[in-house]
PyMOL Python script that loads the backbone (N, CA, C, O; Angstrom):
from pymol import cmd

cmd.read_pdbstr("""\
ATOM      1  N   MET A   1      30.298 -23.933  -5.600  1.00  0.00           N
ATOM      2  CA  MET A   1      28.882 -23.752  -5.267  1.00  0.00           C
ATOM      3  C   MET A   1      29.209 -23.777  -3.780  1.00  0.00           C
ATOM      4  O   MET A   1      29.878 -24.760  -3.463  1.00  0.00           O
ATOM      5  N   THR A   2      28.959 -23.088  -2.962  1.00  0.00           N
ATOM      6  CA  THR A   2      28.582 -23.478  -1.410  1.00  0.00           C
ATOM      7  C   THR A   2      27.427 -24.256  -0.917  1.00  0.00           C
ATOM      8  O   THR A   2      26.420 -24.359  -1.616  1.00  0.00           O
ATOM      9  N   GLU A   3      27.511 -24.799   0.221  1.00  0.00           N
ATOM     10  CA  GLU A   3      26.259 -25.182   0.748  1.00  0.00           C
ATOM     11  C   GLU A   3      26.335 -24.845   2.333  1.00  0.00           C
ATOM     12  O   GLU A   3      27.465 -24.614   2.761  1.00  0.00           O
ATOM     13  N   ASN A   4      25.316 -24.794   3.197  1.00  0.00           N
ATOM     14  CA  ASN A   4      25.151 -24.449   4.566  1.00  0.00           C
ATOM     15  C   ASN A   4      26.018 -25.942   5.104  1.00  0.00           C
ATOM     16  O   ASN A   4      26.087 -27.082   4.644  1.00  0.00           O
ATOM     17  N   ILE A   5      26.527 -25.350   6.145  1.00  0.00           N
ATOM     18  CA  ILE A   5      27.490 -26.541   7.133  1.00  0.00           C
ATOM     19  C   ILE A   5      26.418 -26.799   8.137  1.00  0.00           C
ATOM     20  O   ILE A   5      25.862 -25.772   8.526  1.00  0.00           O
ATOM     21  N   SER A   6      26.042 -27.781   8.590  1.00  0.00           N
ATOM     22  CA  SER A   6      25.097 -28.091   9.486  1.00  0.00           C
ATOM     23  C   SER A   6      25.776 -28.802  10.905  1.00  0.00           C
ATOM     24  O   SER A   6      26.964 -29.097  10.780  1.00  0.00           O
ATOM     25  N   GLU A   7      25.292 -29.036  11.929  1.00  0.00           N
ATOM     26  CA  GLU A   7      25.770 -29.256  13.191  1.00  0.00           C
ATOM     27  C   GLU A   7      26.251 -30.857  12.812  1.00  0.00           C
ATOM     28  O   GLU A   7      27.335 -31.299  13.192  1.00  0.00           O
ATOM     29  N   GLY A   8      25.334 -31.608  12.052  1.00  0.00           N
ATOM     30  CA  GLY A   8      25.528 -32.989  11.743  1.00  0.00           C
ATOM     31  C   GLY A   8      26.851 -33.047  10.750  1.00  0.00           C
ATOM     32  O   GLY A   8      27.583 -34.021  10.928  1.00  0.00           O
ATOM     33  N   ASP A   9      27.114 -32.394  10.037  1.00  0.00           N
ATOM     34  CA  ASP A   9      28.416 -32.083   9.361  1.00  0.00           C
ATOM     35  C   ASP A   9      29.561 -32.166   9.989  1.00  0.00           C
ATOM     36  O   ASP A   9      30.450 -32.975   9.721  1.00  0.00           O
ATOM     37  N   LEU A  10      29.588 -31.278  10.904  1.00  0.00           N
ATOM     38  CA  LEU A  10      30.578 -30.818  11.744  1.00  0.00           C
ATOM     39  C   LEU A  10      31.054 -32.267  12.914  1.00  0.00           C
ATOM     40  O   LEU A  10      32.153 -32.593  13.363  1.00  0.00           O
ATOM     41  N   MET A  11      29.716 -32.845  13.095  1.00  0.00           N
ATOM     42  CA  MET A  11      30.004 -34.193  14.075  1.00  0.00           C
ATOM     43  C   MET A  11      30.429 -35.448  13.015  1.00  0.00           C
ATOM     44  O   MET A  11      31.245 -36.312  13.338  1.00  0.00           O
ATOM     45  N   GLN A  12      29.921 -35.421  12.035  1.00  0.00           N
ATOM     46  CA  GLN A  12      30.509 -36.397  11.086  1.00  0.00           C
ATOM     47  C   GLN A  12      32.135 -36.300  10.612  1.00  0.00           C
ATOM     48  O   GLN A  12      32.918 -37.245  10.527  1.00  0.00           O
ATOM     49  N   TRP A  13      32.357 -35.116  10.377  1.00  0.00           N
ATOM     50  CA  TRP A  13      33.694 -34.932  10.367  1.00  0.00           C
ATOM     51  C   TRP A  13      34.522 -35.132  11.227  1.00  0.00           C
ATOM     52  O   TRP A  13      35.633 -35.544  10.891  1.00  0.00           O
ATOM     53  N   GLN A  14      34.255 -34.928  12.389  1.00  0.00           N
ATOM     54  CA  GLN A  14      35.031 -35.053  13.762  1.00  0.00           C
ATOM     55  C   GLN A  14      35.421 -36.626  14.110  1.00  0.00           C
ATOM     56  O   GLN A  14      36.316 -36.968  14.884  1.00  0.00           O
ATOM     57  N   ASN A  15      34.343 -37.709  13.191  1.00  0.00           N
ATOM     58  CA  ASN A  15      34.415 -39.085  13.286  1.00  0.00           C
ATOM     59  C   ASN A  15      35.093 -39.619  11.841  1.00  0.00           C
ATOM     60  O   ASN A  15      35.300 -40.822  11.678  1.00  0.00           O
ATOM     61  N   SER A  16      35.402 -38.693  10.874  1.00  0.00           N
ATOM     62  CA  SER A  16      35.747 -39.129   9.650  1.00  0.00           C
ATOM     63  C   SER A  16      37.082 -39.224   9.485  1.00  0.00           C
ATOM     64  O   SER A  16      37.846 -38.716  10.305  1.00  0.00           O
ATOM     65  N   SER A  17      37.690 -40.148   7.974  1.00  0.00           N
ATOM     66  CA  SER A  17      38.966 -40.099   8.186  1.00  0.00           C
ATOM     67  C   SER A  17      39.509 -38.811   7.183  1.00  0.00           C
ATOM     68  O   SER A  17      38.678 -38.334   6.411  1.00  0.00           O
ATOM     69  N   ALA A  18      40.715 -38.324   7.193  1.00  0.00           N
ATOM     70  CA  ALA A  18      41.254 -37.181   6.819  1.00  0.00           C
ATOM     71  C   ALA A  18      40.818 -37.048   5.325  1.00  0.00           C
ATOM     72  O   ALA A  18      40.356 -35.957   4.995  1.00  0.00           O
ATOM     73  N   ASP A  19      40.924 -38.155   4.268  1.00  0.00           N
ATOM     74  CA  ASP A  19      40.516 -38.181   3.153  1.00  0.00           C
ATOM     75  C   ASP A  19      38.928 -37.629   2.878  1.00  0.00           C
ATOM     76  O   ASP A  19      38.543 -36.761   2.095  1.00  0.00           O
ATOM     77  N   ASN A  20      38.225 -38.405   3.750  1.00  0.00           N
ATOM     78  CA  ASN A  20      36.623 -37.928   3.780  1.00  0.00           C
ATOM     79  C   ASN A  20      36.421 -36.548   4.348  1.00  0.00           C
ATOM     80  O   ASN A  20      35.445 -35.880   4.008  1.00  0.00           O
ATOM     81  N   PHE A  21      37.249 -36.137   5.138  1.00  0.00           N
ATOM     82  CA  PHE A  21      36.927 -34.603   5.561  1.00  0.00           C
ATOM     83  C   PHE A  21      37.471 -33.950   4.469  1.00  0.00           C
ATOM     84  O   PHE A  21      36.727 -33.055   4.069  1.00  0.00           O
ATOM     85  N   VAL A  22      38.647 -34.087   3.750  1.00  0.00           N
ATOM     86  CA  VAL A  22      38.909 -33.214   2.776  1.00  0.00           C
ATOM     87  C   VAL A  22      38.039 -33.183   1.500  1.00  0.00           C
ATOM     88  O   VAL A  22      37.910 -32.135   0.867  1.00  0.00           O
ATOM     89  N   GLU A  23      37.445 -34.330   1.126  1.00  0.00           N
ATOM     90  CA  GLU A  23      36.369 -34.469   0.236  1.00  0.00           C
ATOM     91  C   GLU A  23      35.205 -33.608   0.597  1.00  0.00           C
ATOM     92  O   GLU A  23      34.720 -32.836  -0.230  1.00  0.00           O
ATOM     93  N   SER A  24      34.756 -33.718   1.782  1.00  0.00           N
ATOM     94  CA  SER A  24      33.629 -32.973   2.163  1.00  0.00           C
ATOM     95  C   SER A  24      33.927 -31.451   2.018  1.00  0.00           C
ATOM     96  O   SER A  24      33.011 -30.684   1.720  1.00  0.00           O
ATOM     97  N   LEU A  25      35.241 -30.990   2.232  1.00  0.00           N
ATOM     98  CA  LEU A  25      35.691 -29.615   2.589  1.00  0.00           C
ATOM     99  C   LEU A  25      35.561 -29.173   1.080  1.00  0.00           C
ATOM    100  O   LEU A  25      35.505 -27.950   0.945  1.00  0.00           O
ATOM    101  N   LYS A  26      35.511 -29.805   0.087  1.00  0.00           N
ATOM    102  CA  LYS A  26      35.721 -29.596  -1.478  1.00  0.00           C
ATOM    103  C   LYS A  26      34.446 -29.604  -1.948  1.00  0.00           C
ATOM    104  O   LYS A  26      34.238 -29.021  -3.012  1.00  0.00           O
ATOM    105  N   ARG A  27      33.521 -30.155  -1.367  1.00  0.00           N
ATOM    106  CA  ARG A  27      32.085 -30.239  -1.500  1.00  0.00           C
ATOM    107  C   ARG A  27      31.521 -28.852  -1.267  1.00  0.00           C
ATOM    108  O   ARG A  27      31.160 -28.021  -2.101  1.00  0.00           O
ATOM    109  N   ILE A  28      31.528 -28.790   0.065  1.00  0.00           N
ATOM    110  CA  ILE A  28      31.177 -27.589   0.750  1.00  0.00           C
ATOM    111  C   ILE A  28      31.681 -26.042   0.113  1.00  0.00           C
ATOM    112  O   ILE A  28      30.971 -25.062  -0.113  1.00  0.00           O
ATOM    113  N   ASN A  29      32.951 -26.182  -0.058  1.00  0.00           N
ATOM    114  CA  ASN A  29      33.728 -24.628  -0.461  1.00  0.00           C
ATOM    115  C   ASN A  29      33.936 -24.856  -1.934  1.00  0.00           C
ATOM    116  O   ASN A  29      34.146 -23.805  -2.539  1.00  0.00           O
ATOM    117  N   GLY A  30      33.935 -26.055  -2.756  1.00  0.00           N
ATOM    118  CA  GLY A  30      34.211 -25.748  -4.007  1.00  0.00           C
ATOM    119  C   GLY A  30      35.833 -25.938  -4.445  1.00  0.00           C
ATOM    120  O   GLY A  30      36.275 -26.670  -5.330  1.00  0.00           O
ATOM    121  N   ASN A  31      36.592 -25.018  -3.515  1.00  0.00           N
ATOM    122  CA  ASN A  31      38.019 -25.019  -3.776  1.00  0.00           C
ATOM    123  C   ASN A  31      38.779 -25.183  -2.522  1.00  0.00           C
ATOM    124  O   ASN A  31      38.904 -24.308  -1.666  1.00  0.00           O
ATOM    125  N   PHE A  32      39.222 -26.243  -2.484  1.00  0.00           N
ATOM    126  CA  PHE A  32      39.893 -26.801  -1.161  1.00  0.00           C
ATOM    127  C   PHE A  32      41.086 -25.849  -0.699  1.00  0.00           C
ATOM    128  O   PHE A  32      41.467 -25.637   0.452  1.00  0.00           O
ATOM    129  N   GLU A  33      41.588 -25.317  -1.928  1.00  0.00           N
ATOM    130  CA  GLU A  33      42.883 -24.475  -1.863  1.00  0.00           C
ATOM    131  C   GLU A  33      42.543 -23.189  -0.938  1.00  0.00           C
ATOM    132  O   GLU A  33      43.396 -22.665  -0.222  1.00  0.00           O
ATOM    133  N   ASN A  34      41.294 -22.767  -1.024  1.00  0.00           N
ATOM    134  CA  ASN A  34      40.836 -21.800  -0.021  1.00  0.00           C
ATOM    135  C   ASN A  34      40.117 -22.008   1.045  1.00  0.00           C
ATOM    136  O   ASN A  34      39.363 -21.176   1.550  1.00  0.00           O
ATOM    137  N   TYR A  35      40.326 -23.196   1.463  1.00  0.00           N
ATOM    138  CA  TYR A  35      39.611 -23.473   2.482  1.00  0.00           C
ATOM    139  C   TYR A  35      38.959 -22.391   3.720  1.00  0.00           C
ATOM    140  O   TYR A  35      37.966 -22.453   4.445  1.00  0.00           O
ATOM    141  N   HIS A  36      40.077 -21.384   3.542  1.00  0.00           N
ATOM    142  CA  HIS A  36      40.110 -20.291   4.626  1.00  0.00           C
ATOM    143  C   HIS A  36      38.975 -19.278   4.264  1.00  0.00           C
ATOM    144  O   HIS A  36      38.749 -18.298   4.974  1.00  0.00           O
ATOM    145  N   GLU A  37      38.300 -19.549   3.170  1.00  0.00           N
ATOM    146  CA  GLU A  37      37.321 -18.598   2.513  1.00  0.00           C
ATOM    147  C   GLU A  37      35.876 -18.953   2.917  1.00  0.00           C
ATOM    148  O   GLU A  37      34.955 -18.660   2.154  1.00  0.00           O
ATOM    149  N   PHE A  38      35.655 -19.552   4.050  1.00  0.00           N
ATOM    150  CA  PHE A  38      34.011 -19.885   4.578  1.00  0.00           C
ATOM    151  C   PHE A  38      33.434 -18.791   4.762  1.00  0.00           C
ATOM    152  O   PHE A  38      33.166 -18.559   5.941  1.00  0.00           O
ATOM    153  N   GLY A  39      33.068 -17.837   3.837  1.00  0.00           N
ATOM    154  CA  GLY A  39      32.822 -16.690   4.325  1.00  0.00           C
ATOM    155  C   GLY A  39      31.261 -16.742   4.563  1.00  0.00           C
ATOM    156  O   GLY A  39      30.744 -15.785   5.140  1.00  0.00           O
ATOM    157  N   HIS A  40      30.568 -17.686   4.198  1.00  0.00           N
ATOM    158  CA  HIS A  40      29.073 -18.109   4.413  1.00  0.00           C
ATOM    159  C   HIS A  40      28.932 -18.757   5.562  1.00  0.00           C
ATOM    160  O   HIS A  40      27.857 -19.353   5.623  1.00  0.00           O
ATOM    161  N   VAL A  41      29.833 -18.903   6.806  1.00  0.00           N
ATOM    162  CA  VAL A  41      29.588 -19.789   7.798  1.00  0.00           C
ATOM    163  C   VAL A  41      29.993 -18.762   9.124  1.00  0.00           C
ATOM    164  O   VAL A  41      30.892 -17.937   8.957  1.00  0.00           O
ATOM    165  N   ASP A  42      29.479 -18.830  10.082  1.00  0.00           N
ATOM    166  CA  ASP A  42      29.914 -17.773  11.307  1.00  0.00           C
ATOM    167  C   ASP A  42      31.151 -18.335  11.914  1.00  0.00           C
ATOM    168  O   ASP A  42      31.587 -19.454  11.644  1.00  0.00           O
ATOM    169  N   ILE A  43      31.703 -17.478  12.771  1.00  0.00           N
ATOM    170  CA  ILE A  43      33.278 -17.792  12.895  1.00  0.00           C
ATOM    171  C   ILE A  43      33.225 -18.807  13.786  1.00  0.00           C
ATOM    172  O   ILE A  43      34.243 -19.493  13.877  1.00  0.00           O
ATOM    173  N   ASP A  44      32.225 -19.097  14.519  1.00  0.00           N
ATOM    174  CA  ASP A  44      32.464 -20.324  15.588  1.00  0.00           C
ATOM    175  C   ASP A  44      32.523 -21.689  14.907  1.00  0.00           C
ATOM    176  O   ASP A  44      33.097 -22.664  15.391  1.00  0.00           O
ATOM    177  N   THR A  45      31.840 -21.668  13.670  1.00  0.00           N
ATOM    178  CA  THR A  45      31.835 -22.958  12.831  1.00  0.00           C
ATOM    179  C   THR A  45      33.271 -23.063  12.040  1.00  0.00           C
ATOM    180  O   THR A  45      33.886 -24.121  11.911  1.00  0.00           O
ATOM    181  N   ARG A  46      33.777 -21.574  11.446  1.00  0.00           N
ATOM    182  CA  ARG A  46      34.552 -21.599  10.933  1.00  0.00           C
ATOM    183  C   ARG A  46      36.066 -22.384  12.144  1.00  0.00           C
ATOM    184  O   ARG A  46      36.922 -23.223  11.862  1.00  0.00           O
ATOM    185  N   ARG A  47      35.878 -21.834  13.096  1.00  0.00           N
ATOM    186  CA  ARG A  47      37.071 -22.509  14.068  1.00  0.00           C
ATOM    187  C   ARG A  47      37.055 -24.060  14.227  1.00  0.00           C
ATOM    188  O   ARG A  47      38.002 -24.840  14.333  1.00  0.00           O
ATOM    189  N   ARG A  48      35.813 -24.268  14.215  1.00  0.00           N
ATOM    190  CA  ARG A  48      35.646 -25.514  14.472  1.00  0.00           C
ATOM    191  C   ARG A  48      35.990 -26.576  13.235  1.00  0.00           C
ATOM    192  O   ARG A  48      36.324 -27.752  13.383  1.00  0.00           O
ATOM    193  N   ILE A  49      35.803 -25.773  11.820  1.00  0.00           N
ATOM    194  CA  ILE A  49      36.383 -26.658  10.880  1.00  0.00           C
ATOM    195  C   ILE A  49      37.858 -26.437  10.708  1.00  0.00           C
ATOM    196  O   ILE A  49      38.514 -27.305  10.133  1.00  0.00           O
ATOM    197  N   LEU A  50      38.454 -25.308  11.176  1.00  0.00           N
ATOM    198  CA  LEU A  50      40.149 -25.683  11.298  1.00  0.00           C
ATOM    199  C   LEU A  50      40.451 -26.467  12.256  1.00  0.00           C
ATOM    200  O   LEU A  50      41.434 -27.177  12.042  1.00  0.00           O
ATOM    201  N   SER A  51      39.829 -26.606  13.457  1.00  0.00           N
ATOM    202  CA  SER A  51      40.206 -27.563  14.411  1.00  0.00           C
ATOM    203  C   SER A  51      39.957 -28.991  13.909  1.00  0.00           C
ATOM    204  O   SER A  51      40.802 -29.777  14.337  1.00  0.00           O
ATOM    205  N   ILE A  52      39.312 -29.369  13.360  1.00  0.00           N
ATOM    206  CA  ILE A  52      38.698 -30.544  12.854  1.00  0.00           C
ATOM    207  C   ILE A  52      40.063 -30.979  11.924  1.00  0.00           C
ATOM    208  O   ILE A  52      40.814 -31.942  12.077  1.00  0.00           O
ATOM    209  N   PHE A  53      40.087 -30.006  11.006  1.00  0.00           N
ATOM    210  CA  PHE A  53      41.147 -29.889  10.038  1.00  0.00           C
ATOM    211  C   PHE A  53      42.507 -30.187  10.672  1.00  0.00           C
ATOM    212  O   PHE A  53      43.087 -31.219  10.334  1.00  0.00           O
ATOM    213  N   CYS A  54      43.028 -29.405  11.515  1.00  0.00           N
ATOM    214  CA  CYS A  54      44.076 -29.848  12.248  1.00  0.00           C
ATOM    215  C   CYS A  54      44.184 -31.185  12.781  1.00  0.00           C
ATOM    216  O   CYS A  54      45.277 -31.718  12.593  1.00  0.00           O
ATOM    217  N   GLU A  55      43.569 -31.661  13.220  1.00  0.00           N
ATOM    218  CA  GLU A  55      43.072 -32.996  14.182  1.00  0.00           C
ATOM    219  C   GLU A  55      43.365 -34.016  12.869  1.00  0.00           C
ATOM    220  O   GLU A  55      44.088 -35.003  12.999  1.00  0.00           O
ATOM    221  N   ARG A  56      42.817 -33.719  11.780  1.00  0.00           N
ATOM    222  CA  ARG A  56      42.946 -34.677  10.492  1.00  0.00           C
ATOM    223  C   ARG A  56      44.197 -34.713   9.939  1.00  0.00           C
ATOM    224  O   ARG A  56      44.605 -35.743   9.403  1.00  0.00           O
ATOM    225  N   PHE A  57      44.956 -33.566  10.012  1.00  0.00           N
ATOM    226  CA  PHE A  57      46.014 -33.261   9.469  1.00  0.00           C
ATOM    227  C   PHE A  57      47.317 -33.997  10.246  1.00  0.00           C
ATOM    228  O   PHE A  57      48.324 -34.396   9.662  1.00  0.00           O
ATOM    229  N   GLN A  58      47.098 -34.075  11.520  1.00  0.00           N
ATOM    230  CA  GLN A  58      47.832 -34.743  12.347  1.00  0.00           C
ATOM    231  C   GLN A  58      47.917 -36.027  12.450  1.00  0.00           C
ATOM    232  O   GLN A  58      48.921 -36.654  12.787  1.00  0.00           O
ATOM    233  N   GLU A  59      46.708 -36.528  12.122  1.00  0.00           N
ATOM    234  CA  GLU A  59      46.617 -37.959  12.281  1.00  0.00           C
ATOM    235  C   GLU A  59      47.036 -38.377  10.771  1.00  0.00           C
ATOM    236  O   GLU A  59      47.271 -39.577  10.624  1.00  0.00           O
ATOM    237  N   SER A  60      47.123 -37.786   9.959  1.00  0.00           N
ATOM    238  CA  SER A  60      47.410 -38.326   8.501  1.00  0.00           C
ATOM    239  C   SER A  60      48.979 -38.094   8.268  1.00  0.00           C
ATOM    240  O   SER A  60      49.602 -38.451   7.268  1.00  0.00           O
ATOM    241  N   SER A  61      49.384 -37.572   9.145  1.00  0.00           N
ATOM    242  CA  SER A  61      51.053 -37.539   9.007  1.00  0.00           C
ATOM    243  C   SER A  61      51.802 -38.228   9.808  1.00  0.00           C
ATOM    244  O   SER A  61      53.027 -38.191   9.692  1.00  0.00           O
TER     245      SER A  61
END
""", "prot")
cmd.dss("prot")
cmd.show_as("cartoon", "prot")
cmd.util.cbc("prot")
cmd.orient("prot")
């Protein structure tokens, strides 16, 4: 089940740990393996999600 992604979600993710971010993606998208399938959000939001994902991935590695 998908949910809307708010500006508040994006701001929270920018300040959260990698684990919390991944759990949020699972909640929002249902299947993290297909995280790129955020078809219900606009392209700018998708880009911001990808940017945050890249930041969290770099921090956790």
